[in-house]
C-alpha positions as MATLAB code, in Angstrom:
seq = 'XXXXXXXXXXXXXXXXXXXXXXXXXXXXXXXXXXXXXXXXXXXXXXXXXXXXXXXXXXXXXXXXXXXXXXXXXXXXXXXXXXXXXXXXXXXXXXXXXXXXXXXXXXXXXXXXXXXXXXXXXXXXXXXXXXXXXXXXXXXXXXXXXXXXXXXXXX';
ca = [
      55.051   95.381   35.635;
      54.963   98.824   36.669;
      51.775   98.580   38.034;
      53.066   95.578   40.346;
      55.404   97.783   41.666;
      53.486  100.527   42.602;
      50.709   98.072   44.119;
      53.504   96.360   45.884;
      55.061   99.654   47.631;
      51.380  100.889   48.192;
      50.942   97.442   50.427;
      53.781   97.816   52.226;
      53.397  101.440   52.810;
      49.749  100.816   53.905;
      50.991   98.421   56.438;
      53.896  100.993   57.794;
      51.413  103.621   58.160;
      49.020  100.899   59.747;
      51.892   99.617   62.207;
      53.012  102.836   62.961;
      49.479  104.294   64.106;
      49.415  100.891   66.342;
      52.304  101.797   68.025;
      52.136  105.587   67.895;
      48.103  105.423   68.849;
      49.622  103.186   72.633;
      52.069  105.240   72.785;
      49.478  108.558   72.764;
      47.257  107.443   75.023;
      50.299  106.500   77.602;
      51.663  110.065   76.809;
      48.100  111.617   77.731;
      47.673  109.453   80.792;
      51.184  110.799   82.442;
      51.155  114.379   80.887;
      47.483  114.676   82.479;
      48.940  112.675   85.897;
      51.718  115.349   85.881;
      49.626  118.380   85.610;
      47.072  117.282   88.387;
      49.917  116.603   90.155;
      52.284  119.842   89.483;
      49.889  122.391   88.307;
      50.620  125.567   86.584;
      54.687  124.402   87.069;
      54.263  121.534   84.747;
      52.198  123.146   81.883;
      55.696  122.249   79.718;
      57.804  120.176   82.109;
      54.835  117.015   81.973;
      54.391  116.883   78.438;
      58.617  116.684   78.109;
      58.941  114.017   80.853;
      56.076  111.892   79.229;
      57.519  112.021   75.827;
      60.769  110.871   77.094;
      59.086  107.761   78.601;
      56.603  106.954   75.797;
      59.663  107.742   72.880;
      61.716  104.678   74.961;
      58.613  102.518   74.058;
      57.967  103.696   70.568;
      61.644  103.276   69.877;
      61.613   99.877   70.407;
      58.057   99.263   69.170;
      58.833  100.731   66.152;
      62.169   99.123   65.580;
      60.791   95.717   66.201;
      57.126   95.852   64.772;
      56.916   98.567   62.492;
      60.103   98.616   60.580;
      61.373   94.877   61.544;
      62.743   94.186   58.179;
      65.304   97.473   57.486;
      68.850   97.569   57.999;
      69.938   98.168   61.273;
      72.365  101.086   62.255;
      73.232  100.558   65.618;
      71.341  101.033   69.027;
      73.134  103.516   70.261;
      72.753  105.622   66.662;
      69.118  104.779   65.759;
      68.171  105.613   69.258;
      69.557  109.092   69.339;
      68.401  109.724   66.019;
      64.999  109.044   67.295;
      64.916  110.813   70.668;
      66.304  113.559   68.408;
      63.697  113.745   65.883;
      60.994  112.977   68.526;
      62.153  115.634   70.227;
      61.270  118.203   67.450;
      58.215  116.874   67.313;
      58.009  117.178   70.955;
      58.867  120.984   70.313;
      55.840  121.452   67.873;
      53.918  120.028   70.684;
      55.416  122.397   73.190;
      54.464  125.164   70.576;
      51.062  124.710   70.716;
      50.619  123.888   74.708;
      52.718  126.924   75.904;
      50.697  129.036   72.603;
      47.505  128.205   74.827;
      48.490  128.430   78.080;
      50.467  131.505   77.928;
      49.488  133.740   74.807;
      45.916  132.575   75.434;
      46.344  132.652   79.518;
      44.202  129.412   79.686;
      44.673  127.084   82.145;
      41.902  125.049   81.160;
      42.437  121.333   81.029;
      40.375  120.533   78.218;
      41.854  123.921   75.924;
      45.236  122.461   77.325;
      44.751  118.975   76.163;
      43.231  120.278   72.338;
      46.786  122.392   71.936;
      48.123  119.166   72.507;
      46.497  117.263   70.649;
      47.476  119.237   67.456;
      51.024  119.598   68.572;
      50.855  116.136   68.643;
      49.454  115.588   64.828;
      51.590  117.980   63.132;
      54.396  115.954   64.919;
      53.224  112.393   64.277;
      53.351  113.857   60.263;
      57.173  114.713   61.077;
      57.647  111.512   62.719;
      57.069  109.348   60.225;
      58.398  111.031   57.705;
      61.719  111.769   59.548;
      61.892  107.827   60.730;
      61.839  106.638   57.121;
      64.155  109.123   55.628;
      67.037  108.956   58.831;
      66.289  105.946   60.663;
      64.685  102.748   59.573;
      65.733  102.507   56.098;
      66.971   99.649   53.378;
      70.730   99.514   53.225;
      72.028   99.401   49.510;
      72.012   95.859   49.352;
      68.182   95.099   51.036;
      67.323   97.875   47.635;
      69.224   95.353   45.287;
      67.739   92.145   46.632;
      63.950   93.976   46.816;
      64.688   95.369   43.461;
      65.555   91.782   41.951;
      62.806   89.653   43.507;
      60.258   92.120   41.696;
];
């Protein structure tokens, strides 16, 4: 019985990670494209501004994709509240990214596009781990009655 419960949780977690990864992959490509286009257009002025604007665009996409696909069976806490918390948590993830990009640009004094993209990748990786954990903890959570009904099905 206990093994079956662990197996079910493992399958659900694997599905969530795969869906989250697919949504994140699309958001990542979109984010990198917007960031690099803005870097090319604005030069040095856009070093930190471009990732912020790209994140605003991709956060909206990621929220709706995760809400309606990755965690579609979870309780709803209201669109405005969920989006606000989602955007706030993405802001924290963005700060992690900006720490890496800012360090590369201003501490290492580089404007090399490849190094800035590598710094961005490091920040995105750390931010992704934070986002997955925080979304499951504070946004896409089971309502108490869903927890009871899922436990009863087992």
